[in-house]
Every structure is written in C-alpha cells, then in structure tokens.
C-alpha positions as CSV (number, residue, x, y, z in Angstrom):
1,M,-52.2,-37.9,-19.5
2,P,-53.5,-35.1,-17.8
3,S,-51.0,-31.9,-17.7
4,M,-49.8,-30.1,-14.5
5,S,-52.2,-27.1,-15.5
6,E,-55.2,-29.4,-15.8
7,L,-54.8,-31.1,-12.4
8,V,-54.3,-27.8,-10.5
9,R,-57.2,-26.2,-12.1
10,S,-59.5,-29.7,-11.4
11,H,-58.3,-30.6,-8.1
12,T,-56.2,-28.0,-6.0
13,D,-56.4,-24.4,-4.6
14,L,-52.9,-23.3,-6.2
15,D,-53.0,-19.8,-8.0
16,E,-51.3,-18.8,-11.0
17,S,-48.2,-17.5,-9.2
18,D,-47.8,-21.1,-7.5
19,V,-48.2,-22.8,-10.9
20,R,-45.2,-20.7,-12.5
21,W,-43.1,-21.5,-9.6
22,L,-43.7,-25.3,-9.9
23,Q,-43.2,-25.0,-13.7
24,L,-39.8,-23.0,-13.0
25,L,-39.0,-26.0,-10.7
26,Q,-39.9,-28.6,-13.5
27,A,-37.6,-26.8,-16.0
28,D,-34.7,-27.7,-13.9
29,W,-35.5,-31.0,-12.1
30,Q,-33.9,-33.2,-14.6
31,I,-30.8,-31.7,-12.8
32,I,-31.9,-32.7,-9.5
33,A,-33.1,-36.2,-10.5
34,D,-29.7,-36.6,-12.0
35,L,-27.5,-35.3,-9.1
36,S,-30.0,-37.7,-6.6
37,F,-29.7,-40.8,-9.0
38,A,-33.4,-41.1,-8.1
39,D,-36.9,-40.6,-9.5
40,L,-39.0,-37.3,-9.0
41,V,-42.7,-37.0,-8.6
42,L,-44.3,-33.6,-8.1
43,W,-47.4,-34.4,-5.6
44,L,-50.1,-31.6,-5.7
45,P,-52.4,-31.1,-2.5
46,D,-56.0,-31.8,-3.1
47,R,-57.9,-28.9,-2.3
48,E,-60.4,-31.1,-0.2
49,G,-57.3,-32.4,1.8
50,H,-58.1,-35.9,0.8
51,G,-54.6,-36.3,-0.4
52,F,-52.2,-35.8,-3.3
53,W,-52.2,-35.8,-7.4
54,A,-49.2,-36.7,-9.2
55,G,-48.5,-33.5,-11.3
56,G,-45.3,-34.4,-13.0
57,Q,-42.8,-37.3,-12.8
58,M,-38.9,-37.3,-13.9
59,R,-36.6,-40.2,-14.3
60,P,-32.9,-39.9,-13.8
61,T,-30.3,-40.6,-16.6
62,T,-27.7,-41.5,-14.1
63,A,-29.4,-44.4,-12.5
64,P,-31.9,-47.0,-13.0
65,T,-35.7,-45.8,-12.5
66,A,-37.8,-46.8,-9.5
67,Y,-41.0,-46.3,-11.5
68,V,-41.3,-48.5,-14.6
69,D,-45.1,-46.9,-15.2
70,D,-45.8,-43.3,-15.5
71,V,-47.7,-42.2,-12.5
72,V,-48.9,-38.7,-13.6
73,G,-52.7,-38.3,-12.8
74,T,-52.9,-40.8,-10.1
75,F,-54.3,-40.1,-6.4
76,V,-52.8,-41.0,-3.2
77,P,-55.2,-40.5,-0.3
78,V,-53.8,-39.2,3.0
79,G,-52.4,-41.8,5.1
80,R,-51.4,-44.1,2.1
81,R,-47.8,-42.2,2.0
82,P,-47.1,-40.7,5.3
83,P,-43.9,-39.0,4.3
84,L,-45.9,-36.6,2.0
85,D,-48.3,-35.8,4.6
86,E,-45.7,-34.9,6.9
87,A,-43.9,-33.0,4.2
88,L,-46.9,-30.9,3.8
89,A,-47.8,-30.4,7.2
90,T,-44.2,-29.6,8.7
91,G,-42.6,-28.1,6.0
92,R,-39.3,-30.0,6.6
93,L,-37.7,-32.9,4.8
94,V,-38.9,-36.1,5.6
95,R,-37.2,-39.7,4.8
96,E,-38.9,-43.2,5.5
97,G,-37.2,-45.3,7.8
98,E,-37.7,-48.3,5.7
99,P,-37.5,-48.9,2.1
100,E,-40.5,-49.7,0.0
101,W,-41.0,-52.7,-2.0
102,R,-42.1,-52.3,-5.5
103,D,-41.7,-55.1,-7.8
104,D,-39.0,-57.0,-5.8
105,V,-37.4,-53.7,-5.9
106,P,-36.3,-51.7,-2.8
107,V,-37.2,-48.0,-3.1
108,R,-35.9,-45.5,-0.4
109,V,-38.5,-42.7,-0.6
110,E,-37.8,-39.2,0.6
111,A,-40.5,-36.3,0.8
112,I,-39.2,-32.5,-0.1
113,P,-41.7,-29.8,0.4
114,V,-42.0,-27.1,-2.2
115,R,-41.9,-23.9,-0.5
116,H,-43.3,-20.7,-2.1
117,R,-43.9,-17.2,-0.6
118,D,-44.0,-18.5,2.9
119,K,-46.3,-21.7,2.2
120,V,-45.8,-25.1,1.1
121,V,-47.7,-25.8,-2.3
122,A,-46.3,-29.0,-3.2
123,V,-44.3,-32.1,-2.1
124,V,-41.6,-33.6,-4.5
125,A,-41.1,-37.4,-4.0
126,R,-37.4,-38.3,-4.3
127,N,-37.4,-42.2,-5.1
128,T,-33.9,-43.9,-5.3
129,N,-34.0,-47.5,-6.6
130,L,-31.6,-49.3,-3.9
131,L,-30.5,-52.1,-6.3
132,G,-28.4,-49.5,-8.2
133,V,-26.7,-48.1,-5.3
134,R,-22.9,-49.1,-5.0
135,A,-20.0,-47.7,-3.2
136,P,-20.2,-44.1,-4.0
137,S,-17.0,-42.8,-5.9
138,R,-16.2,-39.2,-5.5
139,L,-18.1,-38.2,-8.3
140,E,-21.3,-39.4,-7.0
141,L,-20.3,-38.0,-3.7
142,S,-20.2,-34.8,-5.1
143,Y,-23.4,-35.1,-7.3
144,L,-25.3,-36.5,-3.9
145,Q,-23.8,-33.4,-1.7
146,A,-25.3,-30.9,-4.5
147,A,-28.4,-32.5,-4.8
148,G,-29.0,-32.3,-0.8
149,E,-28.0,-28.6,-1.0
150,L,-30.8,-27.9,-3.8
151,T,-33.6,-29.9,-2.0
152,T,-32.9,-27.9,1.0
153,M,-33.2,-24.8,-1.1
154,I,-36.4,-26.1,-2.7
155,A,-37.5,-26.4,1.1
156,E,-36.8,-23.1,1.9
157,G,-38.2,-21.3,-0.9
158,R,-34.7,-20.3,-2.4
159,F,-34.9,-22.7,-5.4
160,P,-35.8,-22.4,-8.2
161,A,-34.4,-19.0,-9.1
162,P,-36.9,-16.9,-10.6
163,G,-36.0,-14.3,-13.6
164,Q,-33.8,-15.2,-16.3
165,R,-33.9,-18.8,-17.6
166,S,-31.6,-20.6,-20.1
167,D,-31.1,-18.9,-23.4
168,H,-30.0,-22.2,-24.8
169,A,-32.3,-25.3,-26.1
170,D,-29.2,-27.4,-25.7
171,S,-28.1,-26.2,-22.2
172,P,-25.7,-28.6,-20.4
173,R,-27.0,-31.4,-18.4
174,V,-25.3,-32.9,-15.4
175,G,-23.3,-35.8,-17.3
176,D,-22.0,-33.4,-19.7
177,G,-19.4,-32.0,-17.7
178,F,-20.1,-31.0,-13.9
179,V,-17.6,-28.7,-11.8
180,R,-18.1,-27.3,-7.9
181,V,-16.6,-24.0,-7.2
182,D,-16.5,-22.7,-3.6
183,S,-17.9,-19.3,-2.5
184,E,-14.7,-17.9,-3.8
185,G,-15.4,-19.2,-7.4
186,R,-12.3,-22.0,-7.1
187,V,-12.8,-25.5,-8.5
188,V,-13.5,-27.8,-5.8
189,Y,-14.2,-30.7,-7.7
190,A,-14.9,-31.3,-11.6
191,S,-16.1,-34.5,-13.4
192,P,-14.1,-36.4,-16.1
193,N,-16.1,-35.0,-18.6
194,A,-15.8,-31.5,-17.4
195,Q,-11.8,-31.8,-17.3
196,S,-12.0,-33.2,-21.0
197,V,-14.0,-29.9,-22.1
198,F,-11.7,-27.5,-20.6
199,R,-8.6,-29.5,-21.7
200,R,-10.1,-29.3,-25.5
201,L,-10.0,-25.6,-24.8
202,G,-6.2,-25.7,-23.7
203,L,-5.8,-26.8,-20.1
204,S,-2.9,-28.9,-19.3
205,G,-3.3,-30.2,-15.9
206,D,-6.7,-30.4,-13.5
207,L,-9.3,-28.1,-13.0
208,A,-9.1,-28.4,-9.2
209,G,-7.7,-25.1,-7.4
210,H,-8.1,-22.8,-10.1
211,A,-10.4,-19.7,-10.1
212,L,-12.7,-20.8,-12.9
213,A,-13.3,-17.6,-14.3
214,D,-9.7,-16.5,-14.4
215,L,-8.8,-20.0,-16.0
216,T,-11.5,-19.5,-18.6
217,R,-10.6,-16.0,-19.4
218,S,-6.9,-17.2,-20.0
219,L,-8.2,-20.1,-22.4
220,V,-10.8,-18.2,-24.3
221,P,-9.3,-15.7,-27.0
222,P,-10.9,-12.1,-26.0
223,R,-12.5,-11.4,-29.5
224,R,-14.7,-14.8,-28.4
225,R,-15.7,-13.7,-25.1
226,L,-18.9,-11.9,-24.2
227,D,-18.6,-9.0,-21.6
228,E,-16.2,-9.7,-19.0
229,E,-19.1,-9.2,-16.5
230,T,-21.1,-12.0,-17.8
231,L,-18.1,-14.3,-17.8
232,S,-17.0,-13.8,-14.3
233,A,-20.7,-13.9,-13.1
234,V,-21.3,-17.3,-14.8
235,M,-18.0,-19.4,-14.2
236,G,-17.7,-17.7,-10.8
237,G,-21.1,-19.1,-9.7
238,R,-22.6,-15.9,-8.9
239,V,-25.6,-15.8,-11.3
240,H,-28.4,-18.5,-12.2
241,R,-27.9,-18.3,-15.8
242,D,-25.8,-19.7,-19.1
243,T,-23.4,-18.4,-21.5
244,E,-21.9,-19.9,-24.6
245,L,-17.9,-19.1,-25.1
246,S,-15.5,-20.3,-28.0
247,G,-11.9,-21.2,-28.4
248,E,-9.9,-21.3,-31.6
249,S,-11.8,-24.9,-32.4
250,V,-14.0,-25.7,-29.5
251,S,-17.5,-24.2,-28.3
252,L,-18.9,-24.8,-25.0
253,I,-21.7,-23.7,-22.9
254,A,-21.7,-23.1,-19.1
255,R,-24.3,-22.9,-17.0
256,S,-24.2,-21.7,-13.4
257,I,-26.5,-22.6,-10.5
258,P,-25.7,-20.6,-7.3
259,L,-25.9,-22.7,-4.3
260,R,-27.3,-20.7,-1.1
261,P,-28.9,-23.1,1.6
262,G,-29.7,-21.2,4.6
263,G,-29.7,-18.1,2.6
264,E,-25.5,-18.1,2.6
265,H,-23.8,-18.5,-0.3
266,I,-21.5,-21.6,-0.4
267,G,-20.8,-22.0,-3.7
268,A,-22.1,-23.1,-7.3
269,L,-22.5,-26.1,-9.7
270,V,-21.2,-25.2,-13.1
271,L,-22.4,-27.5,-15.7
272,V,-20.2,-27.5,-19.2
273,R,-21.0,-29.0,-22.4
274,D,-19.1,-29.2,-25.7
275,V,-20.9,-28.0,-28.5
276,S,-18.4,-27.8,-31.0
277,D,-19.9,-30.2,-33.2
278,L,-23.5,-28.7,-32.8
279,R,-22.2,-25.6,-33.9
280,R,-20.4,-26.6,-36.8
281,R,-23.6,-28.4,-38.0
282,D,-25.4,-25.1,-37.4
283,R,-22.8,-23.2,-39.6
284,E,-23.2,-26.1,-42.3
285,L,-27.0,-25.5,-42.4
286,V,-26.6,-21.8,-42.5
287,T,-24.2,-22.0,-45.4
288,K,-26.7,-24.6,-46.9
289,D,-29.6,-22.4,-46.5
290,A,-27.7,-19.2,-48.0
291,T,-26.8,-21.4,-51.1
292,I,-30.5,-22.6,-51.7
293,R,-31.7,-18.9,-51.6
294,E,-29.0,-17.8,-53.7
295,I,-29.9,-20.8,-56.3
296,H,-33.5,-19.6,-56.0
297,H,-32.0,-15.9,-56.9
298,R,-30.3,-17.1,-59.8
299,V,-33.1,-19.3,-61.2
300,K,-35.3,-16.3,-60.8
301,N,-32.9,-14.1,-62.9
302,N,-32.3,-16.7,-65.3
303,L,-36.2,-17.0,-65.9
304,Q,-36.6,-13.2,-66.0
305,T,-33.9,-13.0,-68.9
306,V,-35.7,-16.0,-70.4
307,A,-38.9,-14.0,-70.1
308,A,-37.5,-10.9,-72.0
309,L,-36.0,-12.4,-74.8
310,L,-39.3,-13.9,-75.5
311,R,-40.7,-10.8,-75.2
312,L,-38.4,-9.1,-77.7
313,Q,-38.9,-11.8,-80.0
314,A,-42.6,-11.5,-79.7
315,R,-42.4,-7.9,-80.8
316,R,-40.6,-8.8,-84.0
317,I,-43.3,-11.2,-85.1
318,D,-46.2,-10.1,-87.3
319,A,-48.1,-13.2,-87.0
320,V,-50.9,-12.6,-84.4
321,E,-51.1,-16.1,-83.3
322,A,-47.3,-16.5,-83.0
323,R,-46.9,-13.1,-80.8
324,A,-49.8,-14.4,-78.4
325,A,-48.1,-17.6,-78.0
326,L,-45.0,-16.3,-77.0
327,E,-46.7,-13.6,-74.8
328,E,-48.4,-16.6,-73.0
329,A,-45.2,-18.2,-72.7
330,V,-43.9,-15.0,-70.9
331,R,-46.6,-15.0,-68.5
332,R,-45.7,-18.7,-67.6
333,V,-42.1,-18.1,-67.1
334,G,-43.0,-14.9,-65.0
335,S,-45.2,-16.8,-62.6
336,I,-42.4,-19.5,-62.0
337,A,-39.9,-16.7,-61.5
338,L,-42.2,-15.0,-59.2
339,V,-42.2,-17.8,-56.8
340,H,-38.5,-18.1,-56.8
341,E,-38.2,-14.9,-55.8
342,T,-40.0,-15.4,-53.1
343,L,-38.3,-18.2,-52.1
344,S,-34.8,-16.4,-52.6
345,Q,-35.9,-14.1,-49.6
346,A,-37.1,-17.0,-47.5
347,V,-35.5,-18.6,-44.6
348,E,-37.7,-21.7,-44.9
349,E,-38.6,-23.9,-48.0
350,D,-42.1,-22.6,-47.9
351,V,-43.6,-19.7,-48.9
352,E,-46.6,-17.3,-47.8
353,F,-48.4,-17.4,-51.0
354,D,-51.1,-14.9,-50.4
355,E,-48.6,-12.1,-51.6
356,I,-47.8,-14.4,-54.7
357,A,-51.3,-14.7,-55.7
358,D,-51.9,-11.2,-55.3
359,R,-48.9,-10.4,-57.6
360,L,-50.1,-13.0,-60.0
361,G,-53.4,-11.1,-60.3
362,V,-52.0,-7.8,-61.0
363,M,-49.2,-9.2,-63.4
364,V,-51.8,-10.9,-65.5
365,G,-54.2,-8.2,-65.6
366,E,-51.5,-5.7,-66.5
367,V,-50.9,-7.5,-69.7
368,S,-54.2,-8.2,-70.8
369,S,-56.1,-6.3,-73.7
370,V,-58.3,-5.0,-70.8
371,A,-55.7,-3.6,-68.5
372,G,-56.7,-2.0,-65.8
373,R,-60.5,-2.7,-66.3
374,V,-60.9,-6.2,-65.0
375,R,-60.1,-5.9,-61.2
376,V,-58.7,-9.0,-59.5
377,R,-59.0,-9.8,-55.7
378,R,-58.5,-12.2,-53.3
379,E,-61.0,-13.4,-50.5
380,G,-59.6,-15.6,-47.6
381,S,-55.6,-16.9,-47.2
382,F,-53.6,-19.4,-48.9
383,G,-51.4,-19.3,-45.7
384,R,-47.9,-20.9,-46.0
385,L,-47.3,-23.5,-48.8
386,L,-44.3,-25.7,-49.8
387,S,-42.2,-24.8,-52.6
388,E,-43.2,-28.0,-54.5
389,T,-46.9,-26.9,-54.2
390,A,-46.3,-23.1,-54.5
391,T,-44.7,-23.2,-57.9
392,P,-47.2,-25.4,-59.9
393,L,-50.1,-23.6,-58.1
394,A,-48.6,-20.4,-59.3
395,M,-48.7,-21.7,-63.0
396,V,-52.4,-22.8,-62.4
397,L,-53.6,-19.4,-61.0
398,T,-51.9,-17.7,-64.0
399,E,-53.6,-19.8,-66.7
400,V,-56.7,-19.9,-64.8
401,I,-56.9,-15.6,-64.7
402,Q,-55.5,-15.4,-68.0
403,N,-58.5,-17.5,-69.4
404,A,-61.0,-15.6,-67.5
405,V,-59.7,-12.2,-69.0
406,E,-59.1,-13.5,-72.3
407,H,-62.4,-15.2,-72.7
408,G,-64.6,-13.7,-70.3
409,Y,-64.1,-10.0,-71.5
410,P,-62.6,-10.4,-75.1
411,G,-63.0,-6.9,-76.5
412,E,-64.8,-5.3,-73.9
413,S,-65.6,-1.4,-73.7
414,P,-65.6,0.3,-70.3
415,S,-68.8,0.0,-68.8
416,G,-68.6,2.1,-65.7
417,A,-67.5,5.5,-64.7
418,D,-64.3,4.3,-63.5
419,G,-63.7,2.3,-66.6
420,A,-64.3,-0.9,-64.8
421,V,-65.2,-4.1,-67.2
422,G,-65.4,-6.9,-64.7
423,S,-64.4,-8.4,-61.3
424,I,-62.4,-12.0,-60.9
425,V,-62.7,-13.2,-57.4
426,M,-60.2,-15.8,-55.9
427,G,-61.7,-17.3,-52.9
428,V,-59.7,-19.5,-51.0
429,R,-60.0,-21.4,-47.5
430,R,-57.8,-24.4,-45.7
431,E,-59.9,-26.8,-44.1
432,A,-59.1,-30.5,-42.9
433,G,-55.8,-30.8,-44.6
434,R,-57.1,-29.4,-47.9
435,L,-57.1,-26.3,-49.6
436,R,-60.1,-25.3,-51.6
437,L,-59.8,-22.6,-54.5
438,G,-62.5,-21.0,-56.4
439,V,-62.0,-18.5,-59.2
440,E,-65.1,-16.8,-60.5
441,D,-65.4,-14.2,-63.0
442,D,-68.5,-12.5,-64.2
443,G,-67.7,-12.3,-67.7
444,R,-69.4,-14.0,-70.6
445,G,-69.4,-17.6,-69.1
446,L,-68.6,-20.9,-71.1
447,P,-69.6,-21.4,-74.8
448,P,-72.6,-23.9,-75.4
449,G,-71.6,-27.4,-75.1
450,F,-68.5,-26.8,-73.1
451,D,-67.0,-30.0,-72.2
452,L,-63.4,-30.2,-70.1
453,D,-62.5,-33.6,-71.4
454,A,-62.9,-32.7,-74.9
455,S,-61.0,-29.1,-74.6
456,T,-58.1,-28.7,-76.9
457,S,-57.2,-25.5,-74.9
458,L,-53.2,-25.5,-74.3
459,G,-53.9,-23.6,-70.9
460,L,-56.7,-25.8,-69.8
461,S,-54.4,-28.9,-70.7
462,I,-51.7,-27.5,-68.4
463,V,-54.1,-26.7,-65.7
464,R,-55.6,-30.1,-65.7
465,T,-52.1,-31.7,-65.6
466,L,-50.7,-29.8,-62.9
467,V,-53.7,-30.1,-60.4
468,E,-54.4,-33.8,-60.9
469,S,-51.0,-35.1,-61.8
470,E,-48.7,-32.9,-59.7
471,L,-50.7,-31.6,-57.2
472,G,-52.8,-34.7,-56.7
473,G,-56.1,-32.6,-56.7
474,R,-59.4,-32.1,-58.5
475,L,-60.6,-29.8,-61.0
476,E,-64.1,-28.4,-61.9
477,I,-65.1,-25.7,-64.4
478,G,-68.7,-24.8,-64.7
479,R,-70.8,-21.8,-64.7
480,V,-71.5,-19.1,-61.6
481,A,-74.6,-20.1,-59.8
482,S,-76.0,-16.7,-60.8
483,G,-76.0,-17.8,-64.6
484,R,-73.2,-15.1,-65.5
485,G,-69.7,-15.8,-65.5
486,T,-67.5,-18.8,-65.1
487,R,-66.3,-20.7,-61.9
488,V,-63.0,-22.9,-61.7
489,A,-63.0,-24.7,-58.7
490,I,-59.6,-26.5,-57.4
491,D,-59.4,-29.0,-54.5
492,L,-55.8,-30.0,-53.3
493,P,-54.4,-32.0,-50.4
494,L,-51.9,-30.6,-48.3
495,D,-49.2,-32.1,-46.2
C-alpha cells in the first residue's frame, strides 16, 4: 500500500507545505471519523486533472464501517464521484442526494474540501453506513454537531491547527470522555465517560453548567497542577493542546480543540482520559528498571570484590603456575564485572559494546608481561548488544586478546623507538543479522601442527564453549594471510 507522500510525489502538484498540512489533518482525523460516525477517505487531485487518488483512509470506532476493503492507492476518474469534483471546483461542502449502495449497504457520501493557503489542496469524503444510523441520543447529536463545526473549519482552512501538537502518545479519544464547552468555558454537555472521570477526581453531581477550568482547579491539589495559565487555557478551550493533571489517586489527560467556524470562537471540545492505571504501570516499570540497574551495580561490586580477593591470594602464592591461574581468573571475573557495570548505567537491557571492547583491550594489555608495548585497537563497530550476548562475548574477547598477548609476544623486548612490541586489531562488522569479528595479531603465530579440536588450553576451551554453545556461533583459528601472526574469526547470529 503506497504512502501519502509517495502518491503526492508520483501523481500530484502539491508542495511540501501542502503535504505537511494534510499530515496534520491526518494526525487528528480519527477524532473527526468518530464524531461523524463515518469513514473518511482523503482524495488527492491528479496533476493532469483526470481524477483523484486515495491518499489516506480512517474508519470510525463509534459506528460500522462503510468500507470493508482498503482504498488507499486507488484512482477515481473525473465524473465517477461528482461530489468530489464539485467540492474541488467550488470549495464548498457537497452532499449526495441519494445514498450509494456498496455490497447491499446504503452509504451517504459527503465531500469536504481541504483548504490550505486560500486554495483547495484535497477533498475528504465522509462515508456514513446508513445501516448503523438510529434515532440519535443527546450524545450522538453532540458528536455530530462538533463534527459539522470541524468540517466547516476544514473547508475554511482553519483546521487542523498548526503549531504545537499533542505531547502524549496516549492522547484522549472521543470515546474516552467528551466535554463540550461554550465560548466562556462553561460545560454545555459531558458524555457519561467524561462524568465518570471527574467523579473519580472528586466531583459530586454533574459537569453541566460548571466553568470547567475553575472546577478542575478546585478538584486538583495545587502541588499537582501545571502552571495556572496552561490549566485555564486547556480546560477553558482556548488553545489547541493537551495537558496532564493528577488528583490524589487519579491521573487524567485533557485535550482541547477550539471551535472557530467562520473565525468566531464558539467554544471547544475537551477530550479527557483517565490514565491512572497507565501511570501506575509506568511507575512500576520505572521501579523495576531501577531495581535491575541496582542489581547489576551490586553484582559488579561483588565481582570486583572476588577479583580483589583472588589478586591478594595470587600475591601470597610462590608457585608460578598457580599465580598465573589466579591472575587469569581475575581477568575473567573482571570482564564480566565490566559488562555489569555498563548495564548498571543503562536504561535498556542492552549495551553499547564498543566501549566495553575498548576497555577490555586496555585492561588485558595493562596486566600482561609486555604491558604498554602491545597496542590493541578496534576497527568497526559492535553496536548495541543484548546483555545475554554482551556478557559471554566480553569473556570471549578477554580470552582471545589474552592468548594473543601471552603466546604471540612471550618475553618480547622493545622493538621500536616508542617501545612498541606489536599490534592486535579487533575488526568487527554487522551484516545480514550477524556479527563478524576477527582478532588479528602480528606475533609469532600458531605452533606447528596446531589443531583446535585437539587443544587442551583452558582459555581456548572457554572461548569455544561460549561461542558455539552459548552464542550459537562459529569459531575459526588460523594464520594471518601475510604469514606472520594469528587470526581468530568469530561469526555470531544477532536477534
């Protein structure tokens, strides 16, 4: 299904400002569809004048649809839908005399010109399924009256309102709570759902007749209000925006849509939604996230304590092999602690792994026998990795770099003016859902007859187990193409 922007570029002469205006309209037209009890279709005039392209479609949540199938991207030639032609030519609202019949369903069609900067840039067809029409209640009459005023404003170029949009992803819908206020900000009508929202705030009685801003101010404690000017402007229906308010146990979002058909302010729609449960869940999630970060922080601290104890124990041991084993354990514990430290500072349960890889390279190099004389650098980016991938991968990198340092440059003496012995390069790239990592050194290379399957090295066993079993990847070890040094290639799947 093509997007409106694609259809505009391919078939119309509309400019960027026209498209932005239509996008603003589409941002709010669920409200118009629900108030109208009708499907809305946005028709874009063809640049050749041959007809219209359907650039958008919205079904109501308050009534049965008039369109079972999607129509976006379809073309209607001139003459097929006369109301569209007339609305575009005259700039006036047009209603068909007789209903259309679609799949045995009578549909009333109205054409609403969309005016922008003194020209009609599109036409909105309002399609009402007449099988869903019944004797209207006061609520339905209030909806239809508001819909009529908004469509008049669309034809006059006064709606949608430019400038500030809703700040909330959970902005109120028509069915959440509908309040109609007059030009003085007094409630003319409130839907049952709107009455319920304010009664949960503490209202006794009905909303009708109250100055909505003053009533809200009396129900919401001062410490839970935004600035008084915002509250008065939104609840009084003077600005097109929304705000959030909280009582002792109730949170609500209120959205105001001023009505100015003919340029005269006659009142506003104020839509309200009780978001108490949403905010409670938000608070629970924030608490959960904070708890998870605190757990990572404590795990990191505990691991660092373990590493410190192992380091102290290593200093008390005279046996060279035993001391080396404890030092290896310190590095392994440190690599895991480094991941938990990063997770303790992150909002999400994934981490930017480049920083971890760089710090691991520095950490391993600093504690090696050739400290400061083997340079570890990274080429490419790991990107963000989930914690369940980051932890084992950190251990793998630690072991691989440590092996390169110990076996590639054993007892080396400075070979350059700056004392550098060699270089270890981590080359990494992400492609097609996989992470490909190569660690190359320019050291002595593999011993003759090296066989990964027959190797008894604890470090290589750890690397192989983590790569193949835990990360579901592939591991290869061989000589660098130039003939000097070793290359470790790791290929991992990514979610």
